[in-house]
C-alpha positions, 0 to 999 in steps of 0.5 A: 082606319078610314081613308079619304081615298078608299081602296075601292078599285072599280074600273080599269079603262084600256085605250083601244084603236078600234072600239068595235074590234076590241069589244068583239074580242072581250065578248068572244071571251064570254065577258058580259058587256054593258054600255052602248058602243055608239057612245064611244065607251063600253064596259065588261063586268069582272068578278069585282071590277069593270074593264072599260074600253075607250078610244085612244084619243078620246081618253087622252082628251078626257084626261086633258092630255096629249095622246101619244100616237098609238104606233109609238106605244111600246109592246111592254108598257110596264103593266099587266092585268091578271086573271087567277083561276082555280087550276092549271087545267083551267089556265090551259083551257083559258089560253086555248079560248083566248087564242081561238078568239084572236088573242096573241100568245106572249108567253105560254103557261108554265110551272113556276118555282113557287108552285104557281102556273101562269102565262101571258097573252095580249089583246088586240091592242097589245094590253098584256094579260096574265092568266095564272093559277096561284095555289096560295091565293084562294078564290072565293065564290065570286071569283075574287082572290084573297092574298094573305098578310 
């Protein structure tokens, strides 16, 4: 069945207070950057989508909304982004790298009752990321996972 709204998720855009600082953080993770910071937005390539970074006020204006002052944004915003890796050791190495480049450890990786292993960190703007090893979600050659039905 086709849809007028195809499930072709292509970009998640994160609002940031300081575009250069946030771009440096993601570059320091080793992610490939595209775009010109001078244009006020930049993107980082992931396995199947892009992560965009855009100024807080600029994104609100682009969407035709009034921006909530960033100082009032809650620490927990009801969303997380996830990186799934092939092993517990890969998760531990990723967390060590995140901390070296300035990410804030929110919850250290731990073994979970369903057999997985995960933890959480926050980027410089408080966006919550999970890094996990989920044995039931095989990872393909492009780094994408498969979730069974």
